[in-house]
OpenMM code with the backbone's topology and positions (N, CA, C; nanometers):
from openmm import Vec3, app, unit

residues = "MET LYS ARG SER ASP PRO GLN VAL ALA LEU ARG MET GLN LEU LYS GLU LEU ALA ALA ALA ARG VAL ARG TYR GLY TYR ARG ARG LYS HIS ILE LEU LEU ARG ARG".split()
positions = [
    Vec3(7.7443, -2.7749, 3.2323),
    Vec3(7.8476, -2.7893, 3.1292),
    Vec3(7.7907, -2.8586, 3.0048),
    Vec3(7.6974, -2.9503, 3.0257),
    Vec3(7.6433, -3.0249, 2.9118),
    Vec3(7.5645, -2.9347, 2.8171),
    Vec3(7.5082, -2.8284, 2.8696),
    Vec3(7.4302, -2.7379, 2.7841),
    Vec3(7.5185, -2.6661, 2.6829),
    Vec3(7.6406, -2.6366, 2.7202),
    Vec3(7.7297, -2.5621, 2.6310),
    Vec3(7.7881, -2.6509, 2.5211),
    Vec3(7.7930, -2.7813, 2.5443),
    Vec3(7.8530, -2.8717, 2.4452),
    Vec3(7.7853, -2.8637, 2.3077),
    Vec3(7.6523, -2.8747, 2.2996),
    Vec3(7.5876, -2.8636, 2.1675),
    Vec3(7.6155, -2.7300, 2.1001),
    Vec3(7.6219, -2.6239, 2.1782),
    Vec3(7.6489, -2.4916, 2.1210),
    Vec3(7.7892, -2.4864, 2.0619),
    Vec3(7.8834, -2.5448, 2.1323),
    Vec3(8.0212, -2.5476, 2.0824),
    Vec3(8.0268, -2.6256, 1.9523),
    Vec3(7.9558, -2.7382, 1.9473),
    Vec3(7.9531, -2.8204, 1.8263),
    Vec3(7.8922, -2.7416, 1.7107),
    Vec3(7.7860, -2.6669, 1.7390),
    Vec3(7.7214, -2.5860, 1.6347),
    Vec3(7.8167, -2.4793, 1.5828),
    Vec3(7.8906, -2.4177, 1.6734),
    Vec3(7.9852, -2.3139, 1.6307),
    Vec3(8.0954, -2.3740, 1.5446),
    Vec3(8.1381, -2.4959, 1.5784),
    Vec3(8.2394, -2.5639, 1.4978),
    Vec3(8.1842, -2.5900, 1.3581),
    Vec3(8.0588, -2.6358, 1.3511),
    Vec3(7.9950, -2.6619, 1.2214),
    Vec3(7.9834, -2.5329, 1.1412),
    Vec3(7.9461, -2.4253, 1.2080),
    Vec3(7.9324, -2.2968, 1.1390),
    Vec3(8.0663, -2.2520, 1.0819),
    Vec3(8.1726, -2.2706, 1.1581),
    Vec3(8.3048, -2.2309, 1.1103),
    Vec3(8.3435, -2.3129, 0.9883),
    Vec3(8.3117, -2.4427, 0.9914),
    Vec3(8.3431, -2.5286, 0.8771),
    Vec3(8.2621, -2.4865, 0.7552),
    Vec3(8.1340, -2.4566, 0.7761),
    Vec3(8.0482, -2.4125, 0.6661),
    Vec3(8.0975, -2.2797, 0.6105),
    Vec3(8.1370, -2.1902, 0.6989),
    Vec3(8.1844, -2.0589, 0.6560),
    Vec3(8.3102, -2.0740, 0.5706),
    Vec3(8.3968, -2.1664, 0.6098),
    Vec3(8.5202, -2.1880, 0.5346),
    Vec3(8.4896, -2.2496, 0.3981),
    Vec3(8.3910, -2.3397, 0.3950),
    Vec3(8.3580, -2.4090, 0.2708),
    Vec3(8.2715, -2.3225, 0.1795),
    Vec3(8.1877, -2.2405, 0.2397),
    Vec3(8.0928, -2.1606, 0.1605),
    Vec3(8.1021, -2.0136, 0.2000),
    Vec3(8.2141, -1.9532, 0.1667),
    Vec3(8.2407, -1.8154, 0.2077),
    Vec3(8.1377, -1.7183, 0.1513),
    Vec3(8.0881, -1.7459, 0.0316),
    Vec3(7.9991, -1.6499, -0.0351),
    Vec3(7.8582, -1.6515, 0.0221),
    Vec3(7.8228, -1.7567, 0.0940),
    Vec3(7.6874, -1.7660, 0.1481),
    Vec3(7.6690, -1.6688, 0.2646),
    Vec3(7.5481, -1.6181, 0.2777),
    Vec3(7.5146, -1.5343, 0.3920),
    Vec3(7.4838, -1.6213, 0.5125),
    Vec3(7.4761, -1.5606, 0.6300),
    Vec3(7.4534, -1.6385, 0.7518),
    Vec3(7.3165, -1.7047, 0.7503),
    Vec3(7.2192, -1.6435, 0.6834),
    Vec3(7.0854, -1.7041, 0.6783),
    Vec3(7.0884, -1.8350, 0.6011),
    Vec3(7.1636, -1.8362, 0.4920),
    Vec3(7.1721, -1.9583, 0.4120),
    Vec3(7.2461, -2.0672, 0.4895),
    Vec3(7.3482, -2.0280, 0.5652),
    Vec3(7.4208, -2.1239, 0.6486),
    Vec3(7.3275, -2.1838, 0.7524),
    Vec3(7.2417, -2.0996, 0.8078),
    Vec3(7.1461, -2.1457, 0.9085),
    Vec3(7.0529, -2.2506, 0.8480),
    Vec3(7.0091, -2.2266, 0.7252),
    Vec3(6.9216, -2.3217, 0.6558),
    Vec3(6.9964, -2.4529, 0.6316),
    Vec3(7.1227, -2.4426, 0.5931),
    Vec3(7.2019, -2.5634, 0.5686),
    Vec3(7.2193, -2.6437, 0.6969),
    Vec3(7.2355, -2.5750, 0.8093),
    Vec3(7.2525, -2.6444, 0.9378),
    Vec3(7.1264, -2.7203, 0.9770),
    Vec3(7.0105, -2.6654, 0.9405),
    Vec3(6.8846, -2.7290, 0.9802),
    Vec3(6.8587, -2.8597, 0.9058),
    Vec3(6.9230, -2.8792, 0.7898),
    Vec3(6.8983, -3.0006, 0.7113),
    Vec3(6.9540, -3.1230, 0.7805),
] * unit.nanometer
topology = app.Topology()
chain = topology.addChain("A")
for resn in residues:
    res = topology.addResidue(resn, chain)
    for name in ("N", "CA", "C"):
        topology.addAtom(name, app.Element.getBySymbol(name[0]), res)
């Protein structure tokens, strides 16, 4: 169960980024997540 927790958190972050930066492509979102 612990392995899925970080993935869920990442998906939540992606959804927030997508809502905030709709015009960005998924590659740019990925770069933003890595920072």
